N, C-alpha and C positions, 0 to 999 in steps of 0.2 A: 505492500500499499502507501503510494507518495501522497505523502502530506504537503501542504502549501500553504502559509498564513497569508492574507490580503487582507488589505484596510481601506476603510471607508468607501465612500460610493464608488471611486474609482475601480478599486477591488473588487466591489460587488458584481462590475459592468465584466473585469476580465474572470471572474470565477468561472471555471470547469469542475466538469468529475461531478461527485456528491456535494452540496456545499452547505455549509452551517453557518448563518447568518447568525453574529452574535450581538447583544445588548444587554449588558448587565445593569445596569439604572437608564432605564427600569424595564423598557418594551415587554422584554424574555423572560425577564421574572415576573413581572406581572401576567403574563401568559403561561407560564408555568404554574403560578398560585392559582389561576384561574381554571385550569384541566386538573388541581387537586382537588378543586372545589365542587368538582362536577360538573362543568361547564362542556356541552355536548362537542362543540367547534367553534371556531375564530376565522371571521372574515378579514384579510389583512388585506388594506388600503393604505395608500399614500396620502390623501388629502384628507379634510374633516369635510367638505362638502359632498365627496364620494360616500362616506360613512352615511351622514345624515341622510343621502337620498335612499341607500339601501335601504336602512332601517326603517323608511315611510313607505319603501314597495314591499316590506314583510321579511326583508330578508333575513335579518337579524332582529333581535330584542334590545341590545342594549349597545350603546356605545361609549368607548373607551379610549381615553387616548390624552396627547397633549401637543401642544405650540409652544415653544420655550419655555415647558416645563408647564405650563397652566394648561387646566379642562377645560375646550374651546367649548365655546356657546352652544347648548343647546345639547350636548354629550352628558351620560351618563356618569361617566366617573372620569377621572384623571388617569393617566398612566401611571398606578398606583398600586403596588401589590397588597400595602397595608387597607388601603381602601378596598379592596376585592376577598381580604383576609375574613372576613364575616360577612359578607355581602349575600343575599339570596340570589345567588345565579346559578343553582345546580341544574342541568337539562336544558338551560339557555343557550342560546348563539349571541356569541357577542363580534362586534365589528370594532378592530382596533386600528386605529391610524395615529403614529408617530413620526417624530421628525428623523428618526436614525434608523429604528429598527425595521418599521414594516417600509418605509420607503427603500432601504436597502433589499427587502424581499422582495418589490417590485419589479427593482433594478437589476435584478439577476435574468440572464437570459441563456447563457448557454450549460445551464446544469442538467444534469440526466437528475437528478432529487433534490429536494430541498429539506434542510431541515434546520430551526431555528433552537438557540442555546441560549444559558446563561449560567452562570456557577452553579445555581439552585439545583440544575438538573445535567449538570455535567457529565455525570457517570451514567447515566441512564441514555444519554446522546451516545457517549463512547461506546458503552455496550450495541446499541442498535447501528450502529456504524460498522463495529466489527462482525455481528452479524450478518451484514451485508457483504462484508469484506471487497468493498470496488477499489479499482486499482487507482484511482485517483481521489481525493478528498482538497478541497480547499478550506480550509477557514478563513471568515471575515470578519475581525473585529470593527465594528462600524464606526466608534467613535462618536462625539459629539457632534449632534447634526448631519453626520454623512461626512461632517470637513475637516476636523479635528480629532488628531487618535489620543485617546483617553488609556491610563494605566489600567482600568479595570475589563475592558475588550480585550485590552494587548496582553495581559494576563490571563484570561477566560480563554484565549487563542494557545496560550504555551500549554497551559494546565489540559486543557482537552487534548493536545500532540502529545504529552506526555502519558495521560490514561490510554491513548491508542499505542504508542508506544511500548507500552505493558510496565509504565512507571507510575509509581501513584505518590504526588508531591504533597506536603506538609500543608494541609488544610489550613491550619494555624500562621503558619508563614505569610501565608496568599493573602490571609485576613488581616493580617498585622499591616503589611506593604502596603493595603489598598486603604486602609483606617487613616494611614499617614499622608497618604495621598491628596491633593488639592481637590479631586473631585467628591470629595466627602463637603466639602467644606460648605457649598450652597446648602446641604439641608440642613446644617446649624443656623442658618441665616435667617433670625425671627423677620427679618422683611420678605420671608418667602414661605407663607404660611403652607401654601399647595405641596411643598417640599416637605414629605415625613420623615423624619429621622427613622421611622419603623421602616420604610421603605430598603434603607441602607439595611437593618438588620436581617431582612428577609432576603437581599440579594448577596450578604455574605455567609446565606446558612449553604455551603457548598456541597452539593449533591443531595441536598435533603429530601426534593422529589422525585422520586422513582421514574417520571413520565417522560420521552423524549417525544419531540414534535415534529410532525410531518408535514409540510405544506405541498399540496397539489392544485393544479387547476380543474377547476369543477364547473362547467358550464360559462369559462371566460372570469370565473373569480376564484383569487386566491385564498385558498380556504385550507386553515391548519387542525389537524385532529392529531390527539393523542396517541403513540403507536402502541 
């Protein structure tokens, strides 16, 4: 198995083979928590108006996401695993739009298969890939808005690569590194109450959720389901 690591939107566009799109803070931590809470599927779109239009057509029940970290007008939840952790979402279909994770998914055009991942479901993702044993895996760290590299997504890509190569990194070391990084500072900022510190806690629960998430084209929509 050849393993490549790419970054940002350009990396998503280049990605080939089985592609894993990574967004730790917060899109795919949110998706992992949603599936652990019994969500049936998540429709992933790039833009909030598309999410709202799909909900109006009955494609999904709830819109989840963010623009600049904030919940878009008309959405039901922000891009927050904390908000979904006790929400009544079992059996429902979510529509998710974020500025990095779901935009990255919609930018992948050369993949044989697409998965989404964060640290919270890294082991489950690695196990699913190892079961497939594809000749090529591309891990795409989406970063901030798909334009700037971030420690948590780059570290998640390295963590996944290690798992795929049969090694187990020290989880506490990964957590410590990310907690001292500048990306967590915004979650401590009292002027940004829409960024919950509990979201960081969820994001750093490494390997806690035993759910791999695969995205497929279903009637022209990118639909994520648990493997």
